[in-house]
Each structure stands twice: as structure tokens, then as C-alpha cells.
C-alpha positions in Angstrom: -24.4 -8.4 -40.3 -22.6 -11.8 -40.0 -19.2 -13.3 -40.8 -18.8 -16.2 -43.2 -19.1 -18.6 -40.1 -22.4 -17.0 -39.2 -21.1 -15.2 -36.1 -22.6 -11.7 -35.5 -20.3 -8.7 -35.8 -20.6 -5.6 -33.6 -22.0 -2.8 -35.7 -20.8 0.1 -33.6 -17.2 0.6 -32.3 -17.0 1.7 -28.7 -15.3 5.0 -28.1 -12.4 4.1 -25.7 -12.0 7.7 -24.7 -15.7 7.9 -23.6 -16.5 4.7 -21.8 -19.6 4.3 -19.6 -18.6 4.7 -15.9 -15.2 5.9 -17.0 -13.9 6.4 -13.5 -15.1 2.9 -12.4 -17.0 4.4 -9.5 -20.1 2.3 -10.2 -21.9 3.3 -6.9 -20.8 6.9 -6.8 -18.7 6.6 -3.6 -16.7 9.7 -4.5 -19.9 11.8 -4.2 -19.5 11.4 -0.5 -16.4 13.6 -0.6 -16.6 17.4 -0.2 -16.3 19.5 -3.4 -12.8 20.4 -2.3 -11.8 16.8 -1.8 -13.2 15.8 -5.2 -11.2 18.5 -6.9 -8.1 17.4 -5.0 -8.6 13.8 -5.9 -8.9 14.8 -9.6 -5.6 16.7 -9.3 -4.0 13.6 -8.0 -5.4 11.5 -10.9 -4.1 14.0 -13.4 -0.7 13.9 -11.8 -0.6 10.1 -11.8 -1.7 10.0 -15.4 1.0 12.4 -16.4 3.9 11.4 -14.2 3.5 7.8 -13.0 1.6 5.7 -15.4 3.9 6.4 -18.4 7.0 5.2 -16.6 5.5 2.5 -14.2 6.0 -0.6 -16.3 9.5 0.3 -17.5 10.6 1.0 -13.9 9.0 -2.3 -12.8 10.8 -4.3 -15.5 14.2 -2.8 -14.6 13.6 -3.0 -10.8 14.6 0.6 -10.4 13.0 3.4 -8.5 12.5 6.7 -10.3 14.2 9.1 -7.9 13.3 12.0 -10.1 9.7 11.5 -9.1 10.3 12.5 -5.4 10.5 16.2 -6.0 7.4 16.1 -8.1 5.5 14.2 -5.4 6.8 16.8 -2.9 5.4 19.6 -5.1 2.0 17.8 -5.3 1.9 18.3 -1.5 -0.1 15.2 -0.7 1.6 14.1 2.5 -0.4 13.4 5.7 -3.8 14.5 4.3 -5.7 13.8 7.5 -3.4 14.9 10.3 -1.7 17.8 8.5 -4.3 19.0 6.0 -7.6 18.2 7.6 -9.1 16.0 4.9 -11.4 13.1 5.7 -10.2 9.5 6.1 -12.3 8.7 3.1 -10.3 11.2 1.0 -7.1 9.7 2.3 -8.3 6.2 1.5 -9.4 7.0 -2.0 -6.1 8.7 -2.6 -4.3 5.5 -1.5 -6.5 3.6 -4.0 -5.7 6.0 -6.8 -1.9 5.7 -6.2 -2.3 2.0 -6.4 -4.5 2.2 -9.4 -1.7 4.0 -11.2 1.1 1.8 -9.9 1.3 -0.4 -6.8 5.0 0.2 -6.3 4.7 4.0 -6.1 1.7 3.5 -3.8 3.9 1.3 -1.6 6.7 3.9 -1.6 4.1 6.5 -0.4 2.6 4.0 2.1 6.0 3.4 3.7 7.1 7.1 3.8 3.8 8.8 4.5 2.1 5.9 6.3 4.4 3.7 8.3 7.3 6.0 8.8 5.5 9.4 9.1 2.7 7.7 11.0 5.1 6.4 13.6 6.3 9.9 14.3 2.8 11.4 14.3 1.6 8.7 16.7 4.6 8.1 18.9 6.9 11.1 18.9 6.9 13.9 21.5 5.7 17.4 20.4 9.4 18.5 20.4 10.4 15.6 18.2 7.5 16.3 15.8 8.5 19.9 15.5 12.1 19.0 14.8 11.4 16.2 12.3 8.1 16.5 10.5 8.6 19.7 8.5 11.4 18.0 6.4 9.4 14.8 6.2 6.2 16.4 5.0 8.3 18.4 2.4 9.9 15.1 1.4 13.3 16.6 1.9 14.0 13.6 4.1 12.7 10.2 3.1 11.9 7.5 5.7 11.6 3.8 6.1 9.9 1.5 8.7 12.0 -1.2 10.3 9.8 -3.8 12.0 9.9 -7.1 10.1 12.9 -9.3 10.7 14.6 -12.2 8.8 13.2 -14.6 11.4 10.2 -12.5 12.6 7.1 -11.9 10.5 3.7 -12.8 11.9 5.2 -13.4 15.3 7.2 -10.2 15.5 5.0 -8.8 18.3 6.5 -11.3 20.7 9.5 -12.4 18.7 11.5 -9.2 18.0 15.2 -10.1 18.0 16.7 -6.7 17.4 17.9 -5.4 20.7 18.3 -2.0 22.3 20.6 -1.4 25.4 20.6 1.9 27.3 24.1 3.2 27.7 23.9 6.6 29.5 22.6 9.2 27.1 22.6 6.7 24.2 21.0 3.4 23.0 23.0 0.7 21.4 21.1 -1.2 18.6 22.0 -4.7 17.3 20.1 -6.9 15.0 18.6 -7.3 11.5 15.5 -6.2 9.6 14.1 -7.6 6.3 11.7 -6.4 3.6 12.2 -2.8 4.6 10.9 -0.6 1.7 12.8 2.6 0.7 15.7 1.5 2.9 18.4 1.5 0.2 18.0 5.3 -0.2 16.1 6.6 2.9 17.6 9.3 5.1 16.0 7.9 8.3 14.4 4.7 9.4 12.2 4.0 12.5 13.7 0.9 14.0 11.6 -1.2 16.5 13.9 -3.0 18.9 13.4 -4.9 22.2 14.8 -3.2 25.2 16.9 -5.8 27.1 16.1 -4.1 30.4 12.3 -4.5 30.4 11.7 -6.8 27.4 9.5 -4.2 25.7 9.6 -3.1 22.0 10.7 0.5 21.7 10.9 2.8 18.7 14.0 4.7 17.5 14.7 7.2 14.8 17.9 6.1 13.1 20.0 8.1 10.8 21.0 5.8 7.9 24.5 7.3 7.8 25.3 6.2 11.4 28.3 3.8 11.7 27.2 0.2 11.9 24.0 0.7 9.8 23.8 -1.2 6.5 21.1 -1.8 3.9 21.3 -4.3 1.0 18.7 -4.4 -1.7 16.7 -7.6 -2.0 17.0 -9.0 -5.5 14.9 -11.4 -7.7 11.5 -10.2 -6.6 8.4 -11.1 -8.6 6.2 -8.3 -7.2 6.6 -4.6 -6.5 9.9 -4.6 -8.3 10.2 -0.8 -8.4 10.1 -0.8 -4.5 13.6 -0.9 -3.1 13.2 -3.4 -0.3 16.3 -4.1 1.7 17.9 -6.3 4.4 19.1 -4.0 7.2 21.9 -4.8 9.6 22.5 -3.0 12.8 25.9 -3.6 14.5 26.4 -1.5 17.6 24.6 1.4 16.2 24.7 4.3 18.7 21.4 6.3 18.8 21.2 9.3 21.1 18.4 9.1 23.6 16.6 12.1 22.2 16.1 10.0 19.0 14.1 7.4 20.9 10.4 8.1 20.1 8.9 9.2 23.4 5.6 7.4 23.0 7.0 4.2 21.5 7.5 2.0 24.6 5.7 -1.3 23.9 4.2 -3.2 21.0 0.8 -1.9 22.0 2.2 1.5 20.9 3.4 0.0 17.6 -0.1 -1.3 17.0 -1.4 2.3 17.0 0.5 2.8 13.8 -0.3 -0.6 12.3 -4.1 -0.1 12.8 -4.1 2.9 10.6 -1.6 1.6 8.0 -3.6 -1.6 7.7 -6.5 0.5 6.5 -4.2 2.0 3.9 -3.2 -1.4 2.6 -6.9 -2.4 2.4 -7.4 0.7 0.3 -4.5 -0.4 -1.9 -6.4 -3.7 -2.4 -9.3 -1.6 -3.7 -7.0 0.4 -6.0 -5.4 -2.8 -7.4 -8.9 -4.1 -8.2 -9.7 -0.7 -9.9 -6.5 -1.1 -12.0 -7.4 -4.7 -13.0 -10.9 -3.6 -14.0 -9.6 -0.6 -16.0 -7.2 -2.6 -18.1 -9.4 -5.7 -18.5 -12.4 -3.7 -19.7 -10.3 -1.7 -22.2 -8.7 -4.9 -23.4 -12.0 -6.7 -23.8 -13.3 -3.8 -25.9 -10.2 -3.6 -28.1 -9.3 -7.3 -28.4 -11.0 -9.0 -31.5 -11.7 -12.7 -31.7 -14.0 -14.4 -34.1 -14.5 -11.1 -35.9 -15.8 -9.1 -32.9 -14.6 -7.6 -29.6 -14.3 -10.2 -26.8 -16.4 -7.8 -24.7 -19.4 -9.0 -26.8 -19.1 -12.5 -25.4 -21.2 -13.4 -22.3 -18.5 -15.2 -20.4 -16.2 -12.2 -20.7 -18.9 -9.8 -19.5 -19.5 -12.2 -16.6 -15.8 -11.9 -15.6 -15.9 -8.1 -15.9 -19.0 -7.8 -13.8 -17.6 -10.1 -11.1 -14.4 -8.0 -11.0 -16.5 -4.9 -10.6 -18.7 -6.5 -7.9 -15.6 -7.4 -5.9 -14.3 -3.9 -6.2 -17.6 -2.3 -5.2 -18.0 -4.6 -2.2 -14.4 -3.9 -1.1 -14.9 -0.1 -1.5 -18.2 -0.2 0.4 -16.5 -1.8 3.4 -13.7 0.7 3.3 -16.0 3.7 3.1 -17.7 2.6 6.3 -14.4 1.9 8.1 -13.2 5.4 7.0 -16.3 6.9 8.6 -15.6 5.0 11.8 -12.0 6.2 11.7 -13.1 9.8 11.5 -15.4 9.2 14.5 -12.6 7.7 16.5 -14.5 4.4 16.7 -12.5 2.1 14.3 -11.2 -1.0 16.1 -8.1 -3.2 15.4 -10.3 -6.1 14.5 -12.3 -4.1 12.0 -9.0 -3.1 10.3 -7.9 -6.7 10.3 -11.2 -7.9 8.7 -10.9 -5.2 6.1 -7.4 -6.1 5.2 -8.2 -9.8 5.0 -11.5 -9.3 3.0 -10.3 -6.8 0.5 -7.1 -8.6 -0.3 -8.9 -11.9 -0.8 -11.3 -10.2 -3.2 -8.4 -8.5 -4.9 -6.7 -11.9 -5.5 -9.9 -13.1 -7.2 -10.2 -10.0 -9.2 -6.7 -9.9 -10.6 -6.9 -13.6 -11.4 -10.0 -13.1 -13.5 -8.3 -10.2 -15.2 -5.2 -12.2 -16.0 -7.3 -15.0 -17.3 -9.2 -12.7 -19.6 -6.0 -11.6 -21.2 -5.0 -15.2 -22.1 -1.3 -15.5 -23.1 -1.0 -11.7 -23.1 -1.7 -11.8 -19.4 1.8 -13.1 -18.6 3.8 -10.3 -20.2 4.0 -6.8 -18.7 3.4 -5.2 -22.2 -0.3 -5.4 -21.4 0.1 -4.3 -17.8 -2.1 -7.0 -16.3 0.8 -9.2 -15.6 2.3 -6.5 -13.3 -1.0 -5.9 -11.6 -1.4 -9.7 -11.1 2.1 -10.1 -9.6 2.0 -7.0 -7.4 -1.3 -8.2 -5.8 0.6 -11.0 -4.1 2.7 -8.5 -2.2 -0.3 -6.5 -1.1 -2.0 -9.8 0.0 1.0 -10.6 2.2 2.2 -7.4 3.9 0.7 -5.6 6.8 -0.4 -8.9 8.3 -1.1 -12.0 6.3 -4.7 -13.1 5.5 -4.4 -15.8 8.1 -3.2 -13.5 10.9 -5.8 -10.9 10.2 -8.5 -13.6 10.1 -7.4 -14.8 13.5 -7.3 -11.3 14.9 -10.9 -10.9 13.8 -11.8 -14.4 15.0 -10.4 -13.6 18.5 -12.6 -10.5 18.6 -15.8 -12.3 17.8 -15.3 -15.4 20.0 -13.1 -14.1 22.9 -10.8 -17.0 22.2 -7.3 -16.6 20.6 -6.4 -19.3 18.0 -3.2 -17.6 16.9 -1.0 -20.0 19.0 
């Protein structure tokens, strides 16, 4: 059958509810999980399909966080899957990807609370501190934030932390400012990293956000992760009891123990963002009609879809191996750095192809791709820029630092 212009028309409509490779797992990576983990991952997908995807775009457009989602996430009981629940790092990684696939903003909320904040306590707190704090954190009765980045300190924060801590008897006095702190407008606690004036080392403190002198102001006018409530934090003579200093947080080397793991999580987010782009681009290509047939029937569109899939598979393969190394206790900082740099670079390519495939519809959030495209820029930048992670890897393979 042909149109009046002689162009062939697809004879059979594709069933959008029964697509080939519906889960996008083209190489079957999920088969590496245990049966219990696969079941748990499907539970997570079902939750995200029901509770997150239907509200994600509206929350993003309004720049508001759905607070009503927190009790539902608590009931899901997904916190700290490796340390607390004994799941593999691969399961944890694929869970990060699924959160991001549903909505990068909610994935970032979880990455801050369950990764950076909870990870700081799991890695740096004493056993007594963990026993006192973690039960409410795991139950999401207390929400946390992670205060490292500063208005004048980003990539150089390791040596350029300006927030100060001064010991005063049984207390510490904190002064300074933090920026881009996710969850900080509504969190109960925030781990603040501050430079001890006495020894010039960066130390970690658990700060109650109700303490006098603590302030958090929402950052407005964002073009990415609009649902995430990033804030500017000010600390003016905030008095923190010594027992709220994290016992194991005494230098930036200790901070790096947290960042190595959370950098893996962000690389998994880059995988999830590519999954999301592929999902919506493939569906659109099958639904969208031009010249009397689905645009998926054109060779150049299929070329774009396959390149998007290839980037996603390559990124996932790298992360699968790194997750295995993490479980073996063999993952290195430079391997996390390469993963973050590589997967986010592939993600940028993938979402760009997806946005292009949508044409004009790719710049409005009605079709979701515009949100995916915009959110990718934040993932590309946080947890170490592409340039910094490249130089960390370069230093490891040459023995020469080119960072400064």
C-alpha cells in the first residue's frame, strides 16, 4: 500500500503495551540479580509507575516537592539496600537507575537523603552515633541533607572549604555558607563539612536545622531538577555539641569515603536518565506520524534510537563491572571517577538525540523529553564535573596531577 505521493505506509500498527524489549534491558543485565532482587526491583518499578511518574512533570513545572510522597517512600522500605538489607551493589545501582528513569528529581532526593547524608553517617559516625540516629533516618522519620559545596567552593572544595569550625569546650561553633544543598529547605538534619581552625582539617558535623543561627533559602529560577529543593545555607555562630561531630569525619580523605560511593550512584543515575530518554523516544517514534506513517519507520530515526540504546548499554556494562568490584571491596576512586565522567558524557549525547527526535515537541514538558533533557545537565555537573573526574582518572594512569 502507498500514499498518493508514493510513500509506503506501515501495514501493521505496533502494540505500544507490548513492545519488544519492553524493559529496555537489551543485554539482560538484570538476569545477574538474584531472584529476590529481581522481584524487589519489579516492586520498585510498580511503585514508581503508580506514585511518581503520574505527578513528576507537574511537580517539575511548579518547582514544588511532593511532601506526601515521603511516607510512601518510607513504606516502600528501600533505604540503604546494601548496608542495611544485604542486597548487592548491582541491585542498589539498578534501583538508582530506576528512580532516575521515573524522575531525576525524586532520584536526587533519594540520592541526597539515602546516599550523601545517610552514607556520611554509615561511613563516618561512631557505633553509638549510628545507633542513635540511623533508625529514624532509615524509617524516613528524619530527612537529611549534605552540606559540602559552597558559594565560592565547588571543584576546589577539598582544599578550599571556607566554612569554619572552632572548638569551644564541649561545643563547636560553625560559621560559613553552603550552596546547592538538596533537601535543605525542609530537612531535619544536615551533615555540614567545615574546616577546623585548629588543625586546618575538614570535619563533619550533624546539625539540627532548628538550631539558632542556621538558615536555608531556596534557590530559584533553576532549569534542571526543579522539583529538588536546593538551598543556600547560612551558618552564623551555630553551636553544635561535640557529640554531634561525626567521630570518623576528621579530614577530607574521610569525606572521600562517602563521595566514592555516591559518585557510583550518580553514574547509575546517568544510566537511568538514558533509559528514560530511550523509553519516551521509542514510544514517540512509534506513535508520531509523518508522511503518512510512524517516524519509527524511517532509517535515520532508527539510527538515533539504536545509538541511544548503544550508549545506554555501554554505560550499564561499565557500571555492572564497577558494582562487582564494589562488592569485592576492590573499587577505586579513579574507577568511580571514570564511570561518572563516561556515563554522563554518554547521557548528554543520548538525551540530545532524544530531544532532536521530538523536534519542536522536544522543548515542552508535555512530552517529557524536555524535562529529561534539562535534568541531564544537573546530573552531568554534580558529584564532580566531567573535567575534574577526567583529571582524577588521568592522575591515576599517569602518576602526574594536572588538576592545578
